[in-house]
C-alpha angles and dihedrals in degrees: 000000000000122000112254118231102227096303117133096214138024089243092067090050090057089052089055092059093051096044116116137153085237105049092203113022092197091059093047097062099064091053094062095076095036093086092051091047092049093049092049090049094049093046093049091050091050091047091051091048091050092049091050092051091047090050092051093047094048092050090048090053091051091047094049093048089049089053091051092049089048089056090052089053092048093049090049090054090047090052090052092052092047091050092050093047092048092049092047099046099038103035106012088231096159099048116127089242097046120113096191114137098192141035122210111241132158093357097307140076114261118203118240127221114207134198118192097168094117114072112245093009135091122195116198125185132187138158137195142174122246091217141025100266139057092248091064124091120276139185138211118204132195120191119190116192118190120193102199107066096011106243135151128201122189120190117182122185115198125199129196089222135019092221103106094196094056108117090210094055111134126200127203123177135200124195124198126184127186 
């Protein structure tokens, strides 16, 4: 019989042999990598979420700047129409019998280009910048005056920039008939 080490019964001595900080050593091993796996999983989910938010924000910024540039192009086209209407109503610049060489727009005289090749119709074109540099908005206007029946068509194309090679150049057009 073995000497007992301070246990009162043999049953407690058996418990001493089976005691371990890890009750089942086979179950303890798979848990070691679980924390690493969980942290990698959580960090990859957070990284994917951050990338998705960044993607949405960057596309919203591009969309809002495109909307702003579209407004610049529209207002340039509107300025071209207003200039043509003012020149037509006040000074009859676009009449088939007119000999005017310029129209007054944006505080300066803008040269006119005329085409009388169609009988009973005069097509006049002009363009101007709404600022002093090429990066400012500009407009190109075409006025067609018909004599029989009397009819006028004004088509103004506005651009957010006068640089024709700019890949972000936006065009908006307004057409007026009277």
